[in-house]
N, C-alpha and C positions, 0 to 999 in steps of 0.2 A: 452669407459666407463672410467669416471674419478671419483676420490674421491669426496665426498660431503664436502663442506667447513664446518668449525667448527660452524660458526654462520649463522643464517638465516637473510638475508638482502633482503626483498621483492622488494625494489625500484631498486635494481641492476639487477633484472631479468624480471620484469613484462613488461616493454615497449618493450624490445627486443623480447620477446616471441610473443607478439601481432603482432609486425611487421612481424615476420617470418610467423605466421599463415595467415596473410592477403596477404602477397606477394605470398605465395604458393597456394592461392585460396581455402583454407580449408573451408571458410564460404559459398562457393557457393553450390547449390544443387548438389548432387552426380549423379543424373540421374537414380539411382537404388533404388528399394524398393518402398513402398507405400509413397505417398506424405504426408508431414506434414508441415504446414505453419502457421505463425503468422504474422499479420500486426503490425508494430510498431505504437503505437499512436504517430502521428508526433508532435514533440516538436516545439516550436517557433524557427524559423530559426536564429534569432539574439539573442536568449536567452542563459541562462546558466543552467547547470545541477543543479537542486535542489534536496532535499532529497526525494521528492515524485517520481521524475524521477528515481533517483538512486535505490529506493526500487522497483518500478514496473518493471524497465528494467532489474534489476538483476533477478527477478522471471522469466521473459520471457527468459532470457539467460539460466537459469537452464533448462527450458523446452526444449529449442532448442538444447542445448548440449546433454541432455539426449536422446532425440529422434534421433538426429544425430548418437549417439553411438549405438542406438538400430537398426541401419541399415535403417532408413527411409530417403527418398529423401526430405531433410529439407531446407526450405526457411524462413528466417526472412527478410521480406520486409521492407526496411528502407526508411526514407525520413523525410523532415521537412515541417512545415506549414508556410505560409506567415504571419499569425497572424495579420490581418488587423490593428486593433486599436493599439496594442502593438508596432508593428514595426513603424507605422506612428508617434506615439508619441515620440519614441526614436529619430527619425530623425528631428522631429519638435523641440525638445529640443535643439539639436545641432545647428539648425538654429537660435533659440532664443538667444543662447549664442553669436552669430554673429550679433545680433540686427536685425534679419530678421524673416519673417514668410513665410509659404508656399505660401501665396498669392503674396508675392514679387517675387517669382520664377515663379509662374504659374504651372498649373497641370502637363504638360509634363516634365518640368525641375525638378519639385519636385519628380515625380515618378522616373526619371532617378537618382536623388540623392539617393533614397531608394535602387535602384538596386546596386548602388555603395557601399552603406553601407552594403548591404547583401553580396556582394563579399568580403568586408573587414572583417566583423565579423561573417559571416554565418558559418564559419568553427569551431567556438569555441565549440559549443555543440557537433559536431561530433568528435572533438578531445577528449572531455571529455567522450563521449560514449566509445571511444577506451580505455581510461584509466580504465574504469569500466570493460573492458573485454567483451563487448557486441559483440557477434560473428555474426553480421548481414552482409548480402551480399552487400558490398559497391558498387559493380559494377552495382547494380540495383537501386542505390539511386535516389529518386524522390523528387521533390519540387512541392508544390501544384499549383504554377504558371508556371511550365514548360508548353511549348506549348501543349504537348500531353494531359496533365491533364486539361489545360484551355479549350481545345477543348471539352473534356468530360463534363466539367461544362456547356459550352454553349449548347451542345447537349441536356443535361438533361433539361435545362431551356426551350429550344425551344419545346421539346416534351411535357413537362408539360403544357406549355402555349397553345399549339395546342389542348390539351385535356381539356382545361378549368380549369386546376388545379392550374394555377398561374394567379393571377389577381392583379390589382392595385386598392387600396381602401383607404378611409380616415378613420383612426381608431386611438385609443389611443395607444401610445408606451411609453416605458421608454426612456425619452429624456435627454441626457447629455448636459446642456447648456454651458459647457466649450468646450467639443469636438465637439459640434453641430452635433450630430448624434444620431439616435436610437441605443439602445444597448439591448442585450438579458438579460433575468432574471439572467443568470449565472454571468453576469458582474455587477450585483447590489448587494451590501453588505448592509444588513439591520442590523444596529447596534443601541443598546440602547443609548439614549442621554437624558440629562435633558432638558426639554422644559416647555411650559406652555399650559394650557387649558383655552381658553377664552370663557366665557358664554355670548352670544350676544342676545339681545332682537330684535325680528322681529315683529313689530306692525301689528295687523290685520287691513285690510282696513275697513273703516266705523265702527270702534269699538275702545273702549279704552283698549281692551285686547291685549296681546302679547304672543307669544310663545318664549321659550328660547332654543337656539341651541348652543351646545358646539362644539368648533373646535380647532384644533392645528395649523390651517393655515388660519388665518382670512383674509389674502389678497385674498384668492380664493372666498370669498363671492361675489365679483364683477362678478363672473361667475355663480352664483347660478341660477337655473331655477325652483326650487321647494323646498318645505319643505315636508318631508315624515314622516308619522306616521303609526303605525301598525293598520290594519283595525279593530282589536278587542280591541284596547285600549280605554276604556270607557272615559278617560280624554279628548280625542281629536276627538271622533266620530263626534261631532257636528261641527267640523271645516273642515272636509273633503269636498273639493270642493270650499272652500272659498279661499280668497287671502290674502297675507301679503305684506307689503311694504318692499322691499329689502333695508336694511340700506345703507345710503350714495349714493343712486342712485335714479332715478325717475321711476324705474321699479317696477311692482308688479308681484308676482309669486304665483302659486297655492299651496294649501296644498293637497297632494295626499296620498293615502293609499297604502302601499306595505308591504308584509310579510318579506321583507329584514330587516325591522327595528326591533330591539330588544327593546321591551317596558320596559325591566328591566334595560337597560343600559342608564346612564345619565338621561336626561329629557324625553327620548322617542321620541324626535323630531330630525330629521337628515336633514341637508342641502344637497341638491342634486346638484352636480357640474359636469355634465357629461364630460366636456372637460378636467377635471383635476383630476379625480379619477376613477380607473378601476371599482369599484363596482357601483359608481354613473352612469357611462356610461351604464352599463347593466340595471340599474333601469330606466334611461332616455329613453333607447331604448324601454323598455316595455311600457312606457307611451307616446311614440311619442314626447318626449321633444327635442327640437333642442339645441345641445350643443353650448355654447358660449366660444370661446377661448380668454383668456385675456392676454396671454403671447406672446412675440416675441421669436424667437429661442434662444436668449441669456437670457431669463427669465426676461425681462423688461416688464412692463405693456404696452399693446398696445392700439390701437384706439377704442377697444370695451369697454374701461373703461371710467369713467368720466374724463374730461380734467385735473382735479387737480392731477390725479395719472399717467397720461400717461407719459411714459419714465422713470418712477422710477424703479430701480432695485428691485426685489421681496421682499427682506428683509427690504429695506428702505421703500418700500410701506407698508409692514406689520406694521412697527413702526408708520407710518403716519396714517394708517387706525385705529389702536388701539387708537391712540390719538384722532382722530375725533369721534370715537364711544363714548369715555369717555365724550367728549365735548357735545355730543348730548344726553347724559344719556341713551345710548343704550348698555352700557357694564354692565352686571349684576355683574360679579365677574371674577377674574383671579386666577387660581390655578396652583401651581407647578405640573408638570406632566412628568413622564418618558415615552418616546415613542420610537418606532423604526423608525429611519430615514434612508431612502434609499440613499446610496451614490455610485457613480461610482467607480469601483475598480481601475480604471486607474487615473481618475482626482480628485477623492475624493469630487467632486461636489455633492450637493443634487440633486437627480434625480427628474424630473418632469414628471408626466403623461401628455402627450402632443398629441394633435390632429393634425395629419398630413397625407399627402398622402405617402403611402409606398407600396411596392410589397409584396404579400402574397402567401403562398402555402396552398391550401385546404387540411388540414392534416387528417381529419376524414376518407376520402376515402382511403388514403395511410395507415392509422393506422389499418384498419380492418384486412388485411392479416398479418400484423406484430403482431397483438394480437394472431391470430390463430397459427402462427408459434411457439409461446412460449406455448400456450395452448396444442398443440398436440405433443410437445416434439422435434420439429425440431431444436429448440434452447433451451438449458438448462442453467439456471443461477446456479452458484456455489458461495456461499451457496444458496440453493433453496428459502430461505425466500425473496430474492430480487425480485422474481416473483411478489409479492404483490405490491411492489413499482412501478414496471414496469407497471402492469395492472392499478393501480390507476391513473397513469399519462396518459396512452394511452386511457383509457376509458373516460377521461375528457379532451382530447386534444383540444387545440384551434388552429385556423389558425396561421401559422408561418410567422412572419415578417422577410423577407429575405433581405431587402434593408438596406444599411448603407450609411450615408452621409459622406463618406471618399473618399480619392483619391487613396489609396493603396488597391489593391484587384482585384478581377475579376469584371470588369465593366459590369453592367447589359446589356445584348445583345438586347437592345431595342432602336429603333430610332423613332423620331417623325418628321412629316412634319410641315409646317407652320400653319396648321390647327389642330395640336395636334393629327393627325392620328397616330396610333401605329403600328410599324412594328418590327417583331422579327426575328433575324437570326444571323449567325456567324459573319458577317461583312457587311459593306455597299454594297459591290459587291454582296454578297449572297442575301441580302435583295432586291436589285433592280431586281435580277433574279427571286427570289421567288414571288415577288408581281408585277413583270413586270412594274417597275417604270422607267419613263424616266429620263435621266441624268440631265435635267434642274429642276427636283423637288428637292428642298433643303431638306437635312436631317440632324438632329442633334442627337447625341447619348445621352441617359439618363446619367445624371451626377453621379448617385449613383453606389456603388459597392455592391456585394453580401456579406451577412453574411458569416464569415469564416466557420461557421458550415455547410454551404451549400456544399462547396467543400470538407470539411472533411467527410461529410456524404457519399461521393462517393469513399472515399479512398480505401476501400477493393477491388473494381474492377477497378477504374480508374488507380490505381498504377500498375495494371497488364496489362494495355493496352487497356481496353474498351474505345470506342465502337468497336475497331477492335477485331476480334476473334483470339486472340493470343494463342500461345502454353501455355504461363504462365497462362492465364486465364483458359484454359482447365485443367491444371494439379493442380494448387494451389488454385483454387477458388471452393467452399468456403474454408476459412481457418479453422483451427481446433479449435482455441480458441482465444478470445479477453481477454486481461488482462488489467483491468482499475479500477479506483476508483469509488465509488458509487455516487460521486457528479456530474458525467456527464452521468448517465444512461439516463436522459431525453434528454440532449442536444446533445449527440453524439451517444450513443449506439442505442437508439430508431430510430434515423434518418438514421443510416447506415442500420438498418433492413428494414425500409420502402423503402429506395432508392434501395437497392439491390433486394428486392422482385419485385419492380416495373420495374426495368430496366434489370434484368438478369433472373427473375423468380425463383431465388434461394436465400436461406438465406446467409448472408455474413460470418457467422461463426457458428460452431455447439455448442460451449459452450461459456459462458461469465463468467470468473472468476473475481469476484468483490473483490478487496482488501480493507482493511481499509485505513484510511488516517493517514499519519505520523504526530505525534505531538511531542512536546518536552517531557522531562522526567516528567514534572508536568501535562502533558495532554493539554497544551496550543497550539493553532495553531502557527506554525512558521511564523513569519512576520518580516519585516524590522523594523516596529514601535515598536515591542516588544523586538527587539534586541536578538532574540533567534534563528536566522537562522543559519543553519549549511551548509557548502559547502562540498559535498562528496569528492571533490579533496583535500580539507584541511585535511579531516580525513585520506585520503590515504597517502599524502605526509608530513603532518604536517604543522603547521604555528606558527610563533613566536607570543608571546602575543601582542606586539605593533602592528604588522601587522594585527592581528585579531581585535584589538580594532579599528584601522583605518577603516577596512573593514566594521565593524558593524555600526559605527557612520557616515560614509560617506554619504553625501546627506541629513542628517536629519536637518531640518530647525529650530527646537526648541532646544536651548542650554540645557534646563533643561532635556529634554528627552535624549539628547546625553550624558549628565553627568551620568544620571541614568543607561543607557545601558553600558557605560564604566565601571562604578563601579561594576555592576553585572557580566560583562565579566571577569574582573580581579579577582573577587571572585571565579567564576566557573572554570576558566582556569588560575590559577596563574603562570603557566609555559608555557602557550600556549597549543597547541594541538600537541602531538607527532604523527609522521607518523605511522599508523597501517598497511598500505599496503592494496591493493585491496581485497585480499582473506579474510582478517579478516573482512573487511567491508561487503563483500558479505555474509559471514557466519552469521554476525549479522543481516543483512536484512532478511535472510531466517529464522533465529531463532525466529523472532517476527511476521512472516507472518501467523497469525492464522485467524480464521473467524470473528474476532471482527471488529466493525465499526471504532474504533480509536486505533492507535498503538503508545504507548509511546516509544520514542527512547532515551535510556540512554547511553551516551557515555562511561560510565563505563563498559558496556558490551563488548566494542571493545577490551579492554585489555585482557579479558578472551579468546576471539577468536584469538587474536594475540598470546597468550600463547598456544592455541591449535595448531597453525601453528608451533610454536617452538617445541612443543611436537612431532608432526609428523616428523619434520626435524631431531630431535635428535634420534627418533626411527629408522628412515631410515639410519642414520649414524651407529647405532648399528647393524642393519641388514647387511649393507655392510661390516662392519669390521669383522663380523663373517661368512660371506659367500664368499666374494671376494677371488678368488684363491683357493676355496674349491669346493668339489663335491656337487652340489645342486640337483643332481638327473636328470640332463638334458640328460645324456647318460646312466648311470647305473640306471636302474629303480628299482633295488632291494633296498628296504628301509623298515624300521620298524618305524611305527608312535607311539609315546608315547601318554600317556593319554592327556597331554596338547596339542599335535598336533591335536589329534582327536577332542578334545573339541573346540579349536579355529576354526577348519574347520567347525564344526557343527554350532557354533555361527555365523560364516561368512555367511553360507547359510541362516540362520534365518534373519540376517541383510539385506542381498540382497533382500529377499522376502518383508521385511518391506519397504525397499527403493522404490521398484516398487509400492507397495500399496499406500504409502503416496503420491508419485508423481501423481498417477492416481486420487487421491482424492484432489489434490492441497493443501495438508497439508504440506507446506514447513517447518513449524515449527517442525512437527513430523519427517519429513525427516531429517532435520538438527540434531535434538536431537538423533535420532537413530544412525546416523553416528558418531556423537560426542561421544555417550556413548560407542559404539563398539571400536572406535579408542583409546579413552583416558583410559577407565576403563578396557576393556577386552584385547585389543591388547597390549597397552603400559604398563599398570599397572600390568597386570597379566601374559599374555602369554610371554612377553619378559623376565620377572623375572623367570618364570617357565622354560624358555629355558636355562638359565644360568647353572643350575646344570647338565643338560644333556650334554651341550657343554663342560663343564669343568671336568666332572667325568671320571675317568680312567675306570669305569665300562661300559661306553657307547660303544657299538659296532659300527663299520663303518656304518652298516645299520641304526642304531639309529641316528648317527650323520647326515647321509645323509637325513634321514626322517625329522629331525628338521630343517636342513638348507633349505631343499626344502620347508617346510611349512613356514618358515620365509619369504622367497622370494615370494612364491606364494600368501600368505595372504597379504603382503605389496603391491604387484603389483595389486592384485584385489581391495584392499582398495583404492589405488590411482585412479583406474577407477571409483569406487563408488563415490569418493569425487569430481572427476573432474568437474561435472556440477556446483558445488558450489564454489570450489576453483581451478580454471583452471590453475593459474600460478605456484603455488608451486607443484601441482601434475605433471605438465609437466616437471618442473625442476628435480624433483626426479625420475620420470619415465624414463627420458632419461639416468639416471645413473644405474637404476635397471633393465631396460628392458631385457638386454642381459642375466643377471643372471636367468631371468624367461623364457628365450627362445623366447622372443618377438623380431621381426625384423622390426616392423613398423617404419614409420617416426615420428609419433606423437601420443600421447595418445588420441588426438582428433579423430583420425581415427580408434582407437581400439573399440572393441565392449563393450557395457555395460554389466557388469556381470549378469549372469542368475543363479538362485539357482539350485543346484543339490541335490535333497532330499536324494539321496543314500549316501551322505556324512554326513547326520544328524544321530548322534548316541545318543539317549536319555540316555542310561546307562552311557556313558562317560560324558555327561553333568552333570548328577546327581552326579557321583563320584567326578568330579572336583569341583562342587558346595559344596560338603561335605568338601573337602580339603580346599577350600577358607574360609568356615565358621569357621573351626577349627583354621586356621592361623589367621583370623581376630580376633577371640576370644582371642587368646594368645597375639596378638599385642595390642589389646585394654587394656588388663591388664597391659602389659609392659608400655604403654603410660600413663595410668591413675596413675600407681604406680611410674611413673618417674624412671623406671629401664633403665639403659644405653642400647642403641640400640645394642651394640656389645656383651653384657653379655649373655652367654649361659644359658638357663634356664632348670631346672629339671621340668618335667611335670608328673603328675599322672592322669590316666584316670580311670573312674569307670562307671559301668553299660553300657549303650549303647546297640545297637543291634549287631547281628552277622555281618550285613552289615558294621557297623562301624569298627569292628575288621578286616574284610576283606579289607576294604578300607585302613585302617592304614597299614596293612602288605604290601599291593601292592604299596603304595606311601610314604613309610616311609622316603626314601631319600629326596623327595621333601619337606615333612613336616619339617624334621630336618633342611634343608638348609634355607627355606624361613622363618620359625618361629624362627630360631637360637636357637635350643634346645641342651641341654647337654645330657639329657636322657629322656626316656619315660617308665613308668612302669604302668601296669594295676593292679588295686586293685580288690579284690573280692567285690561283691555287698554289703556285710554286713560289710566290713572293713571301719572303720572310718579313714579318712585322717588326717594328722597333720594340725595345723592351716594354712589355705591356702587362697589365692585369688581364686575365683571360677567363672567359666563361664559354660554355657550350650549350646550345639548344639543338639536340640531335646532331646532325652533321655540320650545322652552322657554327663557325668559330667567331667569337666576339672579343675584340681587343680594345682596351683603353690604354693608350700610351702612357707610360709612367713618368715621362719627363715633366718635371715641374711640380708634381703633386703626389707622387706615389712613393712610399717608403719601401725600400727593398726588403728589409727584415719583416715588416708587416705583411707584405705581399707573399713572402715565403711562408709565413705562418698561416696565411689564409689558404694558400694552395695545399699545404699539408693537411689542414682541416678538411678541405674538399676531397683530398685523396683518401683520408680516413673514412669519411662518410661514404664515398663511392665504393671503397673496398668492403665496407660493412654490407652495403646493399648487394654487391656482387656475391659475397659469401652466402647471404640469405637466399638469393634466388638460385645459386648453384646447388645449395643443399636441397632446396625444394625439387630441382630437376634431377638430382641424384636419388630421390626417394621414389622407388618403384610404385608405391601406392598412389602418389600424386600423379605421376606420368600415366599410370594405367587407368585411373578413375576420373581424373579431371577432363572436362571437354577439350577436344583437340585444339580449338581456337585459343583456349586459355593457355594450354601448354606452348603453343606456337608464339603467343604474345610474350610469355615469360622468356622463351629462348631468344627472341628478338631483343628484349630488354637487356638480357645478359650480354649480348653482343654490343649493344650501345654502351654499356658500362665498361666493357673491355676497351673500347675505343677511347672513351672519356679518360680512363686511367692512363692510357698511353699518352694522350695529349697533355694531361696534367703533369705527368712525369717529365715530358719534354720541356714544359714551361719551367719546372723547378730547375732542370739542368741549365736552361738558357739563363735563368735568373742568377744562377751561381757564378756565371762567367762575368757578370757586371761588377766592376770594382765598387767596393763599399765607400 
């Protein structure tokens, strides 16, 4: 046991403690107790830790450390995701800098380059997770393209295909013309942009009439197959079944009736382009209309368009088409128009709905048991309102496009012969055996890879060894809870539930805790283009201003944007970001983890929680200085507990109970607040101060000294265990110094048990007595502060009225009152005796007077009393309004209503007394 250094330096201890924990295997399951497991949502293997990661992974670690300390056999299964598009793009950019493309290398060499890049940079995020204190079992780390997990992916594909639940079909997809692949809805960002709305005339065949159709994409008219109107729209009923001439082409297309059309929007006429619009595709399917694809994969116009437009890039084609429409008097008008433009989140290219062959999963069949699992409570969402979001999507689920036109990822386990016969298996050898194919039959594998979400959907069981029946699968599956953001309920959560039920017959997890999304202090999404991204590691270690500016503007192509971001960064962080340490960051994350959809992260909060760590550090130094080398009751159990001892032990039990309840409900914000309040307000601000008169008084007996020293050590050691899940590093550092004083002989606080409340130690009378003492001391300190009386000046105090209990409390705790309130004397007045002109305060019926003679300014005291009157009137009005509300009086518990009525009466009496004091003060000559 060594002394605690005078100053708290988090950076000097954090990494060494993590290394110790990892080397000693503390993160591995103990093998004892009930199983508790959480699957890490696997981050991008070549990515970096962002604030969303830091937030979510901190909450998971709090749960893991808490349940580990509760004696459970705890596993945090870790691993990383191959992240198809993201990883491929990183390596392609590196090649582009060398003047090469992936096609110059060829598929095999390019994939080999990605594996090399993964080995070089893949450890970055795992190093960052260690800095965050994440206590995951690194010995079980998985990668979604490990051979064991790849085998599981192929096995699932094969089984689904054999059951007819996977098929190849030609349908519309989100197509990225830069990356040349289909992408999921999650990878499409719909952002408002300024555009135009072109109103185009479609002439009727054999008539001088025309209909007007408005569109934001005039180039797609070359793929129109119909014009739709609402069947009940009287303006167009006579046109249904007739034909119009498709502008700029030699085609005619029918006018059809469909309830999809909103007759009140625009002209009530809608162009139907099934090959390039999702809604139009549905309408076209209903009417048996054949889609016409007008684009190449790179979004140039193809051979299905008139020769004049073939080969044009889509936006150049748009310009030419608008010009030609004007020349032919077919353009009615052009309006400015704000519209949502779908862009790829990786390429920023405008996404095209594109008709192409892809592989699909029939999702409705898989969704049915997944819906029932939530309906019957096998899986519970926290907060519960997310059930509705889940059901809304699952009840309207579409078939899932699982193929991607990439080279990096799980290649689709399908082979074709020269006649396009389809064979599905693990590899070519397996296929020849399954289908009894001769060696001379040439086979070629499908070029596409699987959507990353396909392998991610298997993560809860593939990471534990499925399809083998492993011990880990038996013990740790299903996991207890999934912690994730609401933005991927559809794309990941639902698919894990579907896949787990299909292939294991069990739910993947019992609860889904949905977190809000981290935003900046103004509520904006954090993004590179906004220049508001925060790196958790920078918050932990600190970063100089110039380095922060370089980091934020690096890679930005627009000088004006870079200048704007640099200016904003210099204004927000004029001295850079100081290092707050991991514990302060973790505490901040927990403090904002409420049930809200969006969470504003203000860096100013970090300073408050860094101060909290300092407060805990200094409190621990005080405890050690006053207990080290002294009898703390380890051997001699004879001790007398003072009122402050009994009070803090009672409050500790209450706090322990609150901690367990808040964790159970995933209210990390309330959990953090409860521990903060107890540590700062009750233990540090009150109990440590109350212990000083006992430890320094010549009247304290050895049993009293032993009792207080025992309480100091016991409460601090228990508090460290309470705080450990949130602040693992500082608690370990202090615990190692204090453990022996508390009779603890363990190796690490991590291996100690989480505190359990002992209701026998809760003494309500003691809590009430000490609350009385606190209120009296606070009342006197408030007068001292507001009247600007020197802190060290001893004050004479007069007490009047009050109850017998007030007098008993005073007599019992006079020494504490005199010491903490710094009193010269206390005298009790008869109820009818008028005090001299005094500053006044009230604690229920007890009146407290500090005579003004000599040191109280009349004007200042008048101002103070008026402030007190204003505050009391405000409280009175608030409670009166509540009691005048029939809903409150009728629905609130009777004891709550009675308590509010009693409080209202107290406030009335206080107002009367305050007003009397103002009147008395007015009579004093200035």
